[in-house]
C-alpha positions in Angstrom: -0.6 20.3 -19.2 -2.9 17.7 -20.3 -1.9 17.4 -24.2 -0.5 13.8 -23.4 -3.8 12.7 -22.1 -7.2 14.2 -22.9 -7.3 17.4 -25.3 -7.9 20.3 -23.7 -10.9 21.3 -25.6 -12.5 18.1 -24.5 -11.9 19.2 -20.7 -13.2 22.4 -21.3 -16.5 21.2 -23.1 -19.2 22.2 -20.3 -22.0 20.1 -22.0 -20.2 17.0 -22.6 -18.3 17.2 -19.2 -21.9 17.1 -17.3 -23.3 14.6 -19.5 -20.4 12.3 -19.0 -20.1 13.3 -15.3 -23.8 11.7 -15.2 -23.0 8.4 -16.9 -19.8 8.0 -15.2 -21.5 8.0 -11.8 -24.1 5.6 -13.2 -21.3 3.5 -14.7 -19.5 3.5 -11.2 -22.3 2.0 -9.4 -23.0 -0.4 -12.1 -19.6 -1.9 -12.2 -19.6 -2.0 -8.3 -16.9 0.8 -7.7 -19.0 1.6 -4.4 -18.1 2.7 -0.4 -19.9 2.9 2.2 -21.1 6.3 3.8 -19.3 8.1 6.4 -23.0 8.2 8.3 -23.4 4.8 8.5 -20.0 3.1 7.7 -21.2 -0.4 9.0 -24.6 -0.6 6.8 -24.7 -1.4 3.3 -28.0 -0.4 3.1 -27.0 3.2 2.0 -23.8 2.9 -0.1 -22.2 5.7 -2.7 -19.9 5.4 -5.5 -16.2 5.4 -4.3 -14.5 8.5 -5.5 -12.7 8.5 -9.2 -11.4 10.4 -11.9 -13.5 11.2 -14.6 -10.6 10.6 -17.2 -7.9 8.1 -17.3 -4.7 10.0 -16.5 -1.6 9.9 -18.6 1.3 7.4 -17.7 4.4 7.0 -20.3 4.2 3.3 -21.2 7.8 2.6 -20.7 7.8 3.4 -16.9 4.7 1.8 -15.9 6.0 -1.5 -17.7 9.5 -0.7 -15.7 7.1 -0.4 -12.4 5.5 -4.2 -13.4 9.0 -5.7 -14.0 10.6 -4.6 -11.3 7.7 -6.1 -8.8 9.0 -9.6 -8.4 12.1 -8.1 -7.2 10.6 -6.0 -4.6 8.7 -9.3 -3.7 11.8 -11.5 -3.2 13.7 -8.4 -1.5 11.0 -7.9 1.4 11.1 -11.7 1.8 14.6 -11.7 2.3 14.5 -9.0 4.4 12.0 -10.5 6.7 14.4 -13.6 7.2 17.1 -11.3 8.1 16.6 -10.6 12.0 19.9 -9.2 12.3 19.8 -6.7 9.6 15.7 -5.9 11.2 17.7 -5.2 14.6 20.4 -3.0 13.2 18.2 -1.1 10.7 15.6 -0.3 13.9 17.6 0.0 17.0 17.7 3.8 16.9 14.0 3.9 15.8 12.3 1.6 18.7 14.3 3.8 21.3 11.6 6.3 20.4 9.0 4.9 18.5 6.4 3.2 20.8 4.5 1.6 18.2 7.4 0.1 16.3 9.1 -0.6 19.5 6.1 -2.9 20.3 5.9 -4.6 16.9 9.9 -5.3 17.5 8.9 -6.8 21.0 6.7 -9.3 19.5 9.2 -10.3 16.8 11.6 -11.1 19.2 9.2 -13.2 21.2 8.4 -15.1 17.7 12.3 -15.3 17.2 13.1 -16.5 20.6 10.4 -19.4 20.6 11.1 -20.2 16.8 8.6 -19.9 14.1 5.8 -22.1 14.0 4.9 -21.7 10.4 7.3 -22.4 7.5 4.7 -20.8 5.0 5.1 -17.2 4.0 2.8 -15.2 2.1 3.5 -11.5 1.2 0.6 -9.5 -0.7 2.5 -6.0 -1.0 2.0 -2.8 -2.8 4.6 -0.7 -4.2 4.1 3.4 -4.5 5.8 5.3 -7.3 5.6 8.8 -8.4 6.6 9.8 -12.2 9.4 12.6 -11.0 10.3 15.5 -13.5 14.1 16.4 -13.7 15.0 19.7 -14.9 16.4 18.5 -18.3 12.6 17.4 -18.8 13.2 13.8 -18.1 10.8 11.7 -16.7 11.7 8.7 -14.1 9.9 6.1 -11.6 10.4 7.1 -8.3 9.3 4.6 -5.1 7.2 6.4 -2.5 7.0 3.2 -0.1 6.4 -0.1 -0.1 3.1 -1.4 1.9 3.7 -4.8 3.5 0.1 -4.8 5.4 -3.4 -4.2 4.3 -2.3 -2.6 0.7 -5.9 -1.5 0.0 -7.6 -1.1 -3.4 -7.1 -4.3 -5.2 -10.3 -5.0 -5.0 -12.3 -1.7 -6.1 -9.4 -1.3 -9.0 -10.2 -4.5 -10.7 -13.6 -2.6 -11.4 -12.3 0.7 -12.3 -11.4 0.2 -16.0 -14.6 -0.8 -17.3 -15.8 2.7 -16.2 -13.2 4.8 -18.2 -13.8 2.3 -21.0 -17.3 3.6 -21.4 -16.6 6.9 -20.9 -13.7 7.0 -23.5 -16.5 5.5 -25.6 -19.3 7.8 -25.2 -16.9 10.7 -25.4 -15.6 9.5 -28.6 -12.3 8.8 -27.8 -11.6 5.4 -29.4 -8.0 5.6 -29.7 -7.4 6.4 -25.8 -10.0 4.0 -24.9 -7.6 1.3 -26.9 -4.6 2.7 -24.4 -6.6 1.2 -21.2 -5.4 -1.9 -19.9 -7.6 -4.9 -18.1 -6.7 -5.3 -14.6 -7.4 -7.6 -11.8 -5.5 -7.5 -8.6 -8.4 -8.8 -6.6 -7.9 -12.4 -8.4 -4.2 -12.2 -7.7 -4.2 -11.3 -4.5 -6.8 -14.2 -3.7 -4.6 -16.6 -5.7 -1.8 -15.9 -3.0 -4.0 -16.4 0.0 -5.5 -19.4 -1.9 -2.0 -21.2 -2.3 -0.9 -20.5 1.4 -4.3 -21.9 2.3 -3.9 -25.3 0.2 -0.1 -25.4 1.7 -1.8 -25.1 5.2 -3.1 -28.6 4.3 -6.9 -28.5 6.4 -9.9 -28.0 4.2 -11.8 -27.4 7.1 -9.5 -24.5 8.2 -10.8 -20.9 7.0 -9.4 -18.0 6.1 -9.8 -14.8 8.4 -9.9 -11.2 7.4 -8.5 -9.3 10.6 -10.7 -6.2 10.2 -11.3 -2.6 11.5 -14.8 -1.9 13.5 -15.4 1.0 10.9 -15.9 -0.8 7.3 -16.5 1.9 4.8 -14.2 0.3 2.1 -16.0 -3.2 2.8 -16.4 -3.6 -1.0 -13.0 -3.5 -1.9 -12.5 -6.5 0.7 -15.6 -8.3 -0.6 -13.8 -8.9 -4.3 -11.0 -10.6 -2.9 -13.4 -12.3 -0.4 -15.3 -13.6 -3.3 -12.2 -15.1 -5.4 -11.8 -17.1 -2.3 -15.5 -18.2 -2.0 -15.6 -19.2 -5.7 -12.4 -21.7 -4.6 -14.8 -23.2 -1.9 -12.4 -21.5 0.8 -14.7 -20.3 3.9 -13.9 -16.7 4.9 -14.7 -14.9 8.4 -14.2 -11.4 9.1 -13.2 -10.9 12.8 -12.1 -7.9 14.9 -9.1 -7.7 17.3 -11.7 -7.6 20.0 -13.2 -11.2 18.3 -9.7 -12.8 18.9 -9.3 -11.5 22.5 -12.5 -13.0 23.5 -12.9 -16.2 21.6 -9.2 -16.7 20.2 -7.1 -20.0 21.5 -4.1 -21.9 20.7 -4.2 -25.5 20.7 -1.3 -27.6 22.1 0.5 -27.9 18.4 -0.2 -24.1 17.9 -3.2 -24.3 15.4 -5.1 -21.1 15.8 -9.0 -21.3 16.8 -11.2 -18.4 16.6 -14.8 -18.8 17.8 -14.2 -22.6 17.4 -12.8 -22.4 14.0 -9.5 -23.5 12.9 -7.6 -20.6 11.0 -5.3 -21.3 8.2 -4.7 -17.9 7.2 -5.1 -14.5 8.8 -5.0 -11.7 6.5 -4.3 -8.5 8.0 -6.5 -5.6 6.9 -6.1 -4.0 10.4 -3.1 -3.5 12.7 -1.2 -1.2 10.8 -1.4 1.9 12.9 -1.3 2.9 16.8 -5.1 3.8 17.1 -5.7 0.2 15.9 -4.7 -1.2 19.0 -7.1 0.3 21.1 -5.8 -1.5 24.4 -3.2 -4.1 25.5 -5.8 -7.0 25.0 -5.4 -6.1 21.1 -1.6 -6.4 21.3 -2.2 -9.9 23.3 -4.3 -11.0 20.5 -1.6 -10.0 18.1 0.9 -12.1 19.7 -1.5 -14.8 19.8 -1.8 -14.9 16.0 2.0 -14.5 15.5 2.8 -17.6 17.5 0.4 -19.8 16.1 0.7 -22.2 13.0 -1.8 -20.2 11.2 -0.2 -18.6 8.3 0.2 -14.5 8.7 -0.2 -11.9 5.9 2.2 -10.2 6.5 3.8 -12.2 9.9 5.1 -9.8 12.0 8.9 -9.7 10.5 7.3 -9.0 7.0 5.4 -6.1 8.5 8.4 -4.8 10.1 10.4 -4.9 6.5 7.6 -2.5 5.5 8.8 0.6 7.6 10.4 3.6 6.6 13.5 3.0 8.3 13.9 -0.3 6.3 13.4 1.5 3.2 15.9 4.1 4.2 18.5 1.6 5.1 17.9 0.0 1.6 19.0 2.9 -0.1 22.8 2.7 1.6 25.7 1.4 -0.5 26.1 -2.2 -0.5 22.7 -2.9 1.4 21.0 -4.4 -1.7 24.0 -6.3 -2.8 23.7 -8.0 0.7 20.2 -9.5 -0.2 20.8 -10.1 -3.5 24.3 -11.0 -4.2 25.5 -12.0 -7.5 22.3 -10.6 -8.9 23.5 -6.6 -10.2 21.3 -6.6 -12.9 18.4 -7.1 -10.2 20.0 -4.6 -8.1 20.3 -2.2 -10.7 16.3 -2.5 -11.7 15.8 -1.8 -8.1 17.9 1.3 -7.2 16.9 2.8 -10.1 13.7 3.4 -8.6 15.0 4.9 -5.1 14.8 8.5 -4.6 17.0 10.4 -2.5 16.9 8.7 1.2 18.5 10.2 4.4 19.0 9.0 8.3 18.1 11.3 11.1 19.6 8.8 13.2 22.0 10.8 16.2 25.7 11.6 14.7 27.4 13.0 12.0 25.3 11.7 9.3 21.9 12.7 11.0 23.2 16.0 11.8 24.2 16.6 7.9 20.5 15.6 7.0 18.8 18.1 9.5 21.2 20.9 8.3 20.1 19.7 4.8 16.0 19.9 5.5 16.5 23.0 7.6 18.5 24.9 4.6 15.9 23.9 1.8 12.6 21.9 3.2 10.7 22.5 0.2 13.1 19.9 -1.6 12.4 17.1 1.0 9.5 15.1 2.9 9.8 14.3 6.7 8.3 10.5 6.9 7.3 8.8 10.0 6.9 5.0 10.7 3.3 5.0 9.7 0.9 3.6 7.0 -2.5 4.4 6.3 -1.6 7.9 4.5 -1.8 11.6 5.8 1.3 11.2 8.2 3.9 12.6 6.1 5.5 16.3 6.7 6.5 19.0 4.0 7.5 22.4 3.9 8.2 24.9 6.6 6.3 22.3 9.1 9.5 20.0 8.5 11.6 23.1 10.0 8.9 23.2 12.6 9.3 19.6 13.6 13.1 19.3 13.4 14.1 22.7 15.4 11.7 20.7 18.2 14.0 17.8 18.4 17.6 18.8 16.6 19.6 17.5 19.6 17.2 14.8 20.6 17.2 10.8 19.9 13.2 11.3 19.1 14.2 12.3 15.1 15.1 8.7 14.6 11.7 8.2 14.6 11.7 9.9 11.2 13.4 9.4 7.7 14.1 12.2 4.7 13.2 11.7 1.5 13.5 13.9 -1.4 10.3 15.3 -2.6 9.4 13.9 -5.8 8.3 16.7 -8.6 5.3 15.2 -10.6 4.2 16.4 -13.7 0.7 17.8 -13.5 -2.1 17.1 -15.3 -6.0 18.2 -15.6 -9.0 16.3 -14.6 -12.4 16.1 -12.8 -12.4 14.3 -9.4 -15.6 12.7 -8.5 -17.0 12.7 -5.1 -20.3 12.0 -3.8 -22.1 15.4 -3.1 -18.6 17.4 -4.8 -18.6 20.3 -6.6 -17.5 19.6 -10.6 -14.5 21.6 -11.2 -11.5 20.9 -13.7 -8.6 20.4 -11.3 -5.1 20.2 -11.3 -4.1 16.5 -10.2 -1.0 14.5 -9.4 -0.9 10.9 -9.5 0.5 7.9 -7.7 1.0 4.4 -9.3 0.6 1.5 -7.0 2.0 -2.0 -8.0 0.7 -5.1 -6.1 2.8 -8.1 -5.7 2.1 -11.6 -4.3 4.4 -14.3 -3.0 4.6 -17.3 -1.3 7.3 -19.6 0.2 7.3 -22.7 2.1 10.6 -23.1 3.8 13.4 -22.1 1.3 11.1 -22.7 -1.8 9.4 -19.7 -3.8 6.1 -21.3 -4.8 4.7 -18.1 -6.0 6.1 -14.7 -7.0 4.1 -12.6 -9.3 2.9 -9.0 -10.1 -0.7 -9.1 -10.0 -2.0 -5.8 -10.8 -1.7 -2.0 -10.4 -3.6 1.0 -9.0 -3.7 4.4 -9.9 -4.6 7.2 -7.4 -5.0 10.9 -8.2 -5.6 13.9 -6.0 -5.5 17.6 -6.6 -1.9 19.5 -6.5 -3.5 21.5 -3.4 -2.7 17.9 -1.3 0.4 16.9 -0.1 -0.3 13.7 1.3 -3.4 11.4 1.4 -4.9 8.6 -0.1 -8.3 7.4 -1.2 -9.3 6.1 2.2 -8.4 9.3 3.6 -10.8 11.0 1.5 -7.8 12.9 -0.5 -7.2 10.7 -3.6 -9.6 9.2 -6.2 -9.6 6.0 -8.0 -7.9 6.2 -11.5 -6.5 4.2 -14.3 -3.5 4.6 -16.0 -3.5 6.2 -19.9 -0.6 4.5 -21.6 1.6 7.0 -23.6 
């Protein structure tokens, strides 16, 4: 199982592993791979290392390079979708009837559309996530799980993990494997996108505002991006919805002020889940920010472009060609990453999807329109959920997707206070993209780094922030 990564005799050498674990934890702390504790999530006086894998996990070089190469095309696709109100209306028509959260987002989108977009600068910072799918013939292919257009996390901490794994491999005398690790600095690339948008906004006194949650365990991940901006003499402030409600205002020219400071860029690290909007005032604050001249990352239409329903619609024949006309090679590169995606809308096609899922639930994943991890439905639970709404339009709040069959590997997953055991693991590769458009001109379009997350095969769903996955690095093979 681990023959293409770290040899099994190394993994089962208890004396060596105990030594490496001690060194690895210190290396993580020394390199700033940190999280606040569950007990004191808003206090940096007591911190621990962020969960990570002891060894880097094997990823085929060709598939890794494929994921990086297609990212600029996904950036462009997301941007084009965001500029197509007709498509967003068509794609989400059934969903907004039954999903209150998506409906509220869409209501803001409609109001902004009606008023006219105040800002011609668009900033996108996204992360496209993939797993490596094992075919019955033994071949492996890259399949997209989702694209995150809001609050794509771990660009900061993943910038620091390569040095930890290099050190571990050196101590373990695995020099050949050490050479297969790449440098990675998404934090710098994400900050470059924010800085470009701030620069185009054109006011040196205006600030970048990170809109953040009230619980801040993952603050160090933010800080790496934030500090890259401070290096460029760009002032960064951190505010919550409540702060915008209480001190936010729009000037006559629609410039956004929060606590008396003009905001050039709003970087949303919050606002992607229903529970982020604790009252109507939060929704009012979101609307105010969307109506403003500030550059939003993402703006409301780009947020909607990242919904699961849009992902499913893109897999329909001819839809990619609609956004990327006369670019057959680009369309082919994007389509090659798609897993099977199926509608659950009312009608013959949706009925067929329901029958398919009920007949063989283990072949599929049922996905709601949610971000943040831990929301997907698997196995017999799919039957329970679908049987409860077979003849109800409520099923339009979900899509069905082919279940990916990744190749398991052996590794140790290190968590503060966690037991040390050799675990059968599955990995997910994320690729970060950054783009900036002014009017019709694409000013920046880059792939800016990657993220590997690994979890025990016992867990079907959930990321690092959800406490399931750990940070990792690809060992290119």
